[in-house]
VOGU-3710 file (C-alpha; in Angstrom, 3 decimals, decimal comma):
1> maaevlplaq> 0,000/0,000/0,000  1,456/3,338/-1,026  2,167/5,911/1,667  -0,052/8,965/1,782  1,333/12,088/0,113  1,524/14,750/2,818  1,464/18,522/2,246  4,780/20,331/2,018  6,030/20,972/5,557  6,739/24,625/6,304
11> lklpsgpspv> 10,269/25,553/7,267  11,044/26,660/10,813  13,384/29,633/10,861  15,795/30,198/13,757  14,274/32,673/16,185  16,191/35,838/16,920  16,255/37,716/20,203  12,723/38,464/21,335  11,964/42,093/22,209  9,598/40,849/24,941
21> taeqrywrsf> 10,864/38,353/27,509  8,779/35,637/29,132  8,936/37,561/32,403  7,575/40,699/30,739  4,771/38,694/29,145  3,894/37,321/32,585  3,602/40,752/34,189  1,795/42,164/31,164  -0,799/39,438/31,682  -2,012/41,452/34,683
31> knqkshtsta> -4,792/43,157/32,740  -8,453/44,003/33,207  -7,496/47,091/35,179  -10,009/48,411/37,693  -9,564/51,638/39,642  -11,102/52,862/42,882  -10,749/56,413/44,177  -10,709/56,882/47,930  -13,116/59,242/49,670  -11,902/62,858/49,356
41> awpishisfp> -8,987/61,471/47,294  -7,025/60,503/50,416  -3,637/58,969/49,544  -3,591/55,159/49,595  -1,005/54,568/52,322  -1,202/50,787/52,797  -2,493/47,610/51,095  -2,478/44,238/52,845  -3,892/40,753/52,485  -3,601/37,779/54,866
51> stvaggavss> -0,035/36,529/54,923  0,731/33,005/53,779  1,797/30,406/56,286  5,521/29,789/55,834  7,290/27,263/58,008  6,618/26,338/61,592  3,803/24,371/63,144  0,388/25,824/62,420  -2,987/24,567/63,546  -5,244/22,919/60,979
61> slvaatklnd> -7,993/25,443/61,749  -5,695/28,307/60,745  -4,801/26,641/57,443  -8,471/25,983/56,655  -9,408/29,568/57,483  -6,634/30,894/55,252  -7,947/28,926/52,277  -11,433/30,345/52,783  -10,248/33,934/53,191  -11,293/36,360/50,462
71> lfavtsgprv> -10,388/39,792/51,855  -7,739/42,434/51,421  -7,524/45,793/53,184  -6,770/49,258/51,794  -5,894/52,091/54,195  -6,483/55,690/53,133  -7,029/58,734/55,375  -9,239/57,925/58,398  -10,661/54,791/56,767  -9,819/51,177/56,061
81> difsirkrel> -11,711/49,646/53,114  -12,246/45,881/52,897  -12,304/44,452/49,356  -13,079/41,006/47,953  -10,171/39,233/46,290  -12,453/37,264/43,961  -14,797/40,065/42,908  -12,508/43,085/43,402  -15,470/44,903/44,956  -15,703/46,998/48,111
91> lktigrfdse> -17,411/44,961/50,847  -17,266/47,233/53,860  -15,577/50,360/55,207  -14,173/50,874/58,696  -14,372/54,559/59,588  -14,192/54,382/63,368  -10,991/56,397/63,674  -10,485/59,808/65,313  -7,490/60,643/63,123  -5,643/59,305/60,099
101> ahcgeiradg> -5,393/55,508/60,094  -2,236/53,541/59,298  -1,371/49,990/58,269  -4,710/48,184/58,362  -3,640/44,521/58,507  -5,899/41,468/58,199  -4,977/38,418/60,251  -4,058/35,152/58,518  -7,533/33,683/59,140  -9,211/36,680/57,477
111> rvlvagedsg> -11,471/37,406/60,468  -9,675/40,126/62,443  -8,042/43,422/61,434  -5,713/45,719/63,391  -4,837/49,318/62,565  -3,039/52,250/64,172  -3,828/55,955/64,226  -2,108/59,316/64,336  -3,383/59,694/67,904  -1,327/56,678/69,013
121> rmqvfdvggg> -4,379/54,475/69,501  -4,484/50,897/68,174  -7,761/49,125/67,439  -8,646/45,530/66,617  -11,830/44,869/64,596  -13,895/41,791/63,794  -14,285/41,833/59,983  -15,240/38,194/59,481  -19,006/38,672/59,387  -21,727/41,265/59,147
131> travilktwh> -21,756/44,533/57,293  -20,147/46,536/60,092  -16,834/45,950/61,814  -17,009/45,437/65,591  -14,238/46,782/67,832  -12,686/43,914/69,792  -9,747/45,632/71,447  -8,289/49,113/71,935  -4,815/50,069/73,166  -3,601/53,529/74,201
141> vhkqpvwvtk> 0,011/52,654/75,003  1,780/54,544/72,200  1,851/58,313/72,665  2,555/59,250/69,032  1,285/58,029/65,642  1,379/54,262/65,168  2,629/53,570/61,629  3,109/49,791/61,761  0,752/47,054/62,927  1,486/43,490/61,813
151> wsptelttlm> 0,060/40,100/62,764  2,303/37,139/63,359  1,984/34,811/60,331  1,927/31,744/62,619  0,244/32,749/65,897  -3,276/34,153/65,863  -3,007/36,225/69,037  0,450/37,746/68,486  1,082/41,071/66,750  3,626/43,883/66,651
161> sasddktvcl> 3,495/47,660/66,399  5,927/50,495/65,690  5,402/54,163/66,384  6,792/57,664/66,045  7,543/57,454/69,773  10,660/55,464/68,658  9,462/52,160/70,159  8,603/48,736/68,774  6,141/46,607/70,733  5,190/42,934/70,757
171> wdlpsnepsc> 1,603/42,268/71,810  -0,574/39,380/72,965  -4,183/40,007/71,947  -5,851/39,269/75,335  -3,412/41,522/77,246  -3,786/45,241/77,870  -0,047/45,901/77,911  2,678/44,906/75,446  4,417/41,667/76,245  7,704/43,213/75,158
181> mftghsdyvr> 8,808/46,757/74,282  11,977/47,399/72,266  13,760/50,742/72,573  16,848/51,800/70,703  15,749/53,826/67,692  16,450/57,555/67,880  13,796/58,686/65,383  10,389/57,725/63,980  9,866/54,008/63,314  7,887/53,761/60,082
191> sgafmpggns> 8,332/50,105/59,018  8,536/46,677/60,569  7,770/42,985/60,126  7,999/39,566/61,729  10,912/37,434/60,599  9,773/34,252/58,782  10,482/30,774/60,036  7,700/30,184/62,543  9,409/32,127/65,363  7,331/35,117/66,500
201> sllvsgsyde> 10,106/36,276/68,824  12,175/37,782/65,993  11,180/41,152/64,561  12,776/43,693/62,257  12,152/47,442/62,150  13,236/50,352/59,966  13,482/53,918/61,220  14,082/57,472/60,106  17,303/57,308/62,162  18,596/55,513/59,029
211> tvrvwdarap> 18,954/52,126/60,749  17,423/48,683/60,358  17,345/46,740/63,613  16,604/43,080/64,299  14,992/42,395/67,679  14,640/39,199/69,744  11,957/39,031/72,421  14,160/36,640/74,371  16,790/39,382/74,676  14,783/42,637/74,559
221> stavmtfkha> 17,360/44,937/76,088  19,041/45,791/72,791  18,873/44,980/69,078  20,633/41,772/68,114  21,719/43,281/64,786  21,849/46,816/63,355  22,422/48,009/59,786  23,191/51,679/59,136  21,966/53,352/55,921  22,530/56,714/54,278
231> dpvedvlplp> 18,836/57,696/54,210  15,690/57,198/56,308  14,319/53,664/55,999  10,838/53,613/54,446  10,127/49,875/54,331  11,629/46,521/55,298  10,836/43,127/53,781  12,225/39,771/55,015  12,544/37,095/52,339  10,952/33,668/52,982
241> sgttllaaag> 14,368/32,078/53,567  14,702/34,058/56,807  18,358/34,800/56,109  17,960/37,788/53,769  16,329/41,130/54,415  15,473/44,003/52,077  15,411/47,625/53,216  14,204/50,621/51,190  16,182/53,753/52,074  16,084/56,786/49,820
251> naisvldlva> 16,062/55,743/46,168  17,975/52,521/46,909  17,089/49,028/48,122  19,713/47,259/50,211  19,972/43,470/50,295  21,160/42,438/53,767  22,586/39,041/54,713  21,561/38,265/58,300  23,853/35,244/58,596  27,028/37,088/57,586
261> akplrlitnh> 25,714/40,373/59,081  26,699/42,356/56,003  25,066/43,961/52,952  25,070/41,873/49,797  23,965/44,433/47,231  22,635/47,963/46,802  19,920/48,263/44,138  19,608/51,764/42,662  17,097/51,402/39,819  14,668/54,052/41,079
271> qktvttlsla> 15,114/57,809/40,665  13,135/58,843/43,743  12,392/57,479/47,209  11,336/53,820/47,311  8,222/53,696/49,482  7,028/50,085/49,400  8,216/46,502/48,830  6,187/43,345/48,194  6,902/39,670/47,584  5,563/37,945/44,454
281> sngrrvvsgs> 5,663/34,528/42,764  6,021/32,698/46,099  9,091/34,708/47,059  10,943/34,353/43,741  10,253/37,992/42,806  10,174/41,288/44,680  8,130/44,270/43,475  9,037/47,803/44,525  7,109/51,071/44,255  8,555/54,563/44,305
291> ldghakvfdt> 7,655/58,233/44,305  8,871/58,322/40,693  5,675/56,423/39,778  7,520/53,281/38,691  6,833/49,741/39,881  9,777/47,430/39,221  10,017/43,640/39,463  13,305/42,086/40,644  14,526/38,515/40,326  15,698/37,435/43,785
301> sdwtvvagsk> 18,410/35,184/42,340  20,533/37,985/40,843  18,497/41,148/41,648  18,103/42,232/38,050  15,017/44,125/36,874  12,888/41,694/34,857  9,786/43,859/34,347  8,265/47,173/35,275  5,392/49,590/34,723  4,710/53,314/35,054
311> ypspilslsv> 1,835/54,861/36,992  0,498/58,425/36,687  1,092/59,367/40,338  3,700/58,676/43,062  3,295/55,172/44,491  2,822/54,990/48,265  1,766/51,349/48,657  1,917/48,195/46,576  1,000/44,558/47,063  0,947/41,473/44,862
321> iaagaaqedr> -2,136/39,683/46,180  -1,945/35,899/46,017  -4,909/33,521/46,120  -5,745/29,858/45,762  -4,213/26,756/47,277  -0,961/27,320/45,339  -0,878/30,994/46,347  -0,570/32,140/42,733  -0,298/35,839/41,947  -3,834/37,130/41,345
331> hlavgmqsgv> -3,857/40,933/41,594  -1,276/43,692/41,334  -2,672/46,371/43,675  -1,034/49,814/43,622  -2,024/52,734/45,853  -1,074/56,234/44,734  -0,685/59,694/46,200  -3,643/60,859/44,085  -5,988/58,579/46,047  -6,408/56,072/43,206
341> lslrtrlaga> -6,206/52,333/43,864  -5,208/50,457/40,692  -6,086/46,754/40,498  -4,700/44,651/37,665  -5,760/41,026/37,544  -4,110/37,974/36,069  -6,628/35,365/34,983  -5,800/31,669/35,224  -7,423/28,332/34,454  -11,021/28,346/33,232
351> aaerardraa> -11,335/32,126/33,643  -8,366/32,708/31,331  -9,810/30,269/28,777  -13,146/32,084/28,793  -11,385/35,442/28,373  -9,436/34,114/25,373  -12,652/32,800/23,814  -14,367/36,163/24,262  -11,417/37,993/22,732  -11,391/35,600/19,757
361> veaardkgte> -15,124/36,097/19,157  -14,794/39,891/19,330  -11,860/39,857/16,898  -13,763/37,611/14,469  -16,864/39,798/14,735  -14,806/42,839/13,744  -13,533/41,021/10,637  -16,961/39,948/9,411  -19,170/36,917/8,955  -16,516/34,820/7,210
371> alarldaqka> -14,171/35,104/10,198  -17,028/34,114/12,525  -17,779/31,099/10,345  -14,116/30,018/10,458  -14,072/30,429/14,243  -17,220/28,303/14,582  -15,655/25,650/12,358  -12,538/25,590/14,528  -14,645/25,197/17,679  -16,593/22,351/16,082
381> krkraavtnk> -13,331/20,682/15,060  -11,971/20,887/18,600  -15,211/19,474/19,937  -15,066/16,506/17,537  -11,429/15,911/18,516  -12,386/15,922/22,195  -15,132/13,354/21,531  -12,693/11,175/19,577  -10,065/11,379/22,336  -12,638/10,437/24,946
391> amellgesvd> -13,688/7,451/22,850  -10,048/6,365/22,538  -9,621/6,625/26,297  -12,660/4,432/26,866  -11,333/1,962/24,303  -8,042/1,842/26,129  -9,682/0,571/29,317  -9,800/-2,966/27,915  -6,296/-3,061/26,414  -2,775/-2,554/27,685
401> tviptadtit> -1,646/0,101/25,202  -3,406/2,225/22,585  -1,285/3,224/19,575  -2,523/6,578/18,271  -2,495/7,261/14,527  -2,125/10,473/12,585  -5,321/9,757/10,648  -8,615/11,337/11,585  -11,433/8,834/11,209  -14,966/10,192/10,875
411> ggrrrrvklk> -17,870/7,913/10,037  -15,518/5,158/8,885  -14,041/7,279/6,088  -10,669/8,959/5,883  -11,022/12,733/5,762  -9,020/14,398/3,030  -6,722/17,201/4,042  -7,854/20,422/2,384  -5,013/21,887/0,359  -4,435/25,503/-0,471
421> pwqrnfrqgr> -4,227/26,509/-4,157  -0,434/26,827/-4,119  -0,164/23,377/-2,487  -2,271/21,798/-5,225  -0,215/23,517/-7,943  3,027/22,433/-6,285  1,859/18,827/-5,923  0,753/18,710/-9,585  4,055/20,128/-10,842  2,833/23,626/-11,720
431> yaaaldevid> 5,793/25,214/-9,968  5,592/28,657/-11,571  1,924/29,079/-10,561  2,671/27,926/-6,989  5,595/30,355/-6,734  3,511/33,275/-8,027  0,884/32,660/-5,334  3,268/32,507/-2,371  5,323/35,619/-3,287  2,270/37,824/-3,766
441> mssaeyqpvt> 2,933/40,330/-0,964  -0,442/42,017/-1,521  -2,345/38,869/-0,554  -4,019/38,715/2,873  -2,578/35,207/3,418  0,973/36,168/2,435  3,709/34,819/4,726  7,392/35,194/3,828  8,281/31,871/5,441  5,838/30,115/3,074
451> altvlvalrh> 7,604/31,657/0,062  10,933/30,563/1,529  9,597/27,028/2,015  8,504/26,760/-1,632  11,780/28,180/-2,989  13,886/25,820/-0,873  11,736/22,866/-1,942  12,169/23,861/-5,611  15,916/24,056/-5,142  15,972/20,589/-3,570
461> rsalrealeg> 13,991/19,230/-6,545  16,272/21,016/-9,047  13,159/22,780/-10,301  14,049/26,353/-9,313  15,137/27,395/-12,810  12,056/25,726/-14,289  9,811/27,841/-12,046  11,644/31,064/-12,964  11,988/30,778/-16,724  9,453/31,595/-19,437
471> rdeitvlpll> 8,091/34,691/-17,671  7,102/38,099/-18,946  7,805/41,476/-17,404  4,693/41,411/-15,208  5,567/38,107/-13,509  9,320/38,799/-13,171  8,964/42,087/-11,256  7,342/40,532/-8,123  10,250/38,083/-7,885  12,806/40,900/-8,092
481> rwvakymsdp> 10,954/42,903/-5,432  10,826/39,882/-3,123  14,537/39,194/-3,524  15,421/42,866/-2,930  13,269/42,978/0,222  14,690/39,883/1,906  18,283/40,056/0,650  19,389/41,699/3,929  17,924/38,929/6,138  20,586/36,252/6,864
491> rylsicvdva> 17,899/33,556/7,045  16,805/34,273/3,444  20,196/35,223/1,995  21,143/31,873/0,455  17,930/31,370/-1,509  17,821/35,069/-2,489  21,287/34,789/-4,018  20,294/31,693/-6,009  17,091/33,312/-7,305  18,925/36,549/-8,177
501> fhlldlyseh> 21,578/34,677/-10,217  18,906/32,765/-12,130  16,959/35,968/-12,864  20,116/37,744/-14,078  20,982/34,816/-16,332  17,460/34,546/-17,766  16,335/38,172/-18,121  19,367/40,488/-18,162  19,244/40,622/-21,980  15,731/42,102/-21,807
511> vsgsdelaaq> 16,663/45,021/-19,524  17,245/47,449/-22,408  13,702/46,955/-23,639  11,890/47,618/-20,335  12,324/50,649/-18,106  10,571/48,998/-15,135  12,722/45,871/-15,391  15,863/48,020/-15,579  14,770/50,076/-12,544  14,107/46,942/-10,514
521> fqallgkvsr> 17,466/45,386/-11,401  19,095/48,717/-10,485  17,299/48,700/-7,116  18,537/45,164/-6,492  22,091/46,274/-7,359  21,790/49,203/-4,921  20,568/46,896/-2,148  23,446/44,487/-2,690  25,963/47,366/-2,753  24,661/48,707/0,566
531> evekaqmaiq> 24,876/45,288/2,166  28,466/44,904/0,924  29,359/48,299/2,410  27,842/47,295/5,751  29,843/44,058/5,723  33,073/45,938/4,960  32,396/48,427/7,765  31,704/45,576/10,167  35,002/43,894/9,243  36,899/47,166/9,701
541> tngmveslmf> 35,231/47,825/13,063  36,022/44,295/14,211  39,672/44,814/13,249  39,868/48,088/15,195  38,294/46,514/18,277  40,679/43,564/18,121  43,663/45,899/17,834  42,460/47,879/20,862  41,961/44,716/22,867  45,383/43,408/21,817
551> gtvq> 46,990/46,711/22,809  45,288/46,605/26,206  46,550/43,081/26,841  50,091/44,124/25,930
//
């Protein structure tokens, strides 16, 4: 039995450097932007969502509550707004503050929120149910504005605070007084966090005295480690490893090694003060926001910038909100000085598939009824393939191995592969007609790689000259234009040279009788001359560089 004649396989050209990296494509997939403006356009000073559980022993009830949580908090002016992660809608507003609120933080179970105020008061609210938040606890220990309130990621009743009164406190929720108070900063303390690793005794704080201090509740008399910076520290961010710490001071981000007690790197990619830092991609990326309006994404392996975006106002707060059992990045939330909260969402799974289908239908609708018909045909084809695959899987239940075939069987008959006109001409030996169809650059289906495929196949069959000879002026000119256009591309150079030599040999004697043919040959000569000049300049430049390098070595 004779083998089936398959259509001519299209060539695969080597891919050059892509202008858009995979990392940039990932961060550009945060689309479907939605903006909220705070009441009276108060600046968005803080964005938080329940922290993930990292390391340490955690109760099963806490893990279950974390999976069910669907809230993130946005602090602006004297309010804390509670949003839904799934719907990106405002659920409730906490306005029970006498002055400007700071650092509204939701606990890991998503039921309790703590926030500080300019008056020094700290309040704990029940946000797990009902339309209004109920005050559970109030502290009046700090005497100046409380800028930092953070829950322990592993213990439900443990939290920390930091204030302009230069103190850092560790709290137990049922108590009226702090379980531990750390003193040592000489200026406002505006940032702080628990160190990861399941140990709620270790804290880190950043102050306007230009220092980052690591505290241990087991030795509260003094900081166990201090790092001095050149500018006030705006934010601190421990990495999940627990051995590396980031600190934003001025327009730089310092990478601090806690094991060696020394700085590893100083990142200076921002032009103005860096105000906020956030983890992303399960700790593999760090996102920073600055007063220059730029959000930049850093790879934690080498601290290079892998992506970034520009916002219309200075960025005061930023958070990459994760959701789902795998804690995948869901939203990129950015709070600005103008009072605008920008939410960009990355769809995944079934939601992403539905979005792609909607985009395809809209694009086909814009093109007309024929495009819609083709899209419907493609959907029907995929549906038939799914039915066939399911049938094959059921068939495989009674056998050890199913050997798939490349044939598509429908109703017991072999379906013929529909060929394009140039494919039929090529298969039937009408090489000139096939070549004319694939080099027609005015056609809507024109693809240069298809023309390259046909020309290479003709050369392999020793039929290239046969396809080029016997032409008139009208059919020769498109070939000359195609060769002149792609002569400068290294991937097309070889076949362009072969076609050009054949055309010169066949039609150079007719140049004197046709002005258009002469002009096109002259244009081809000019293109070749320019490429030769570029090659000569490249060789000369390479020689000069080599001589400079050789002189430097000597």
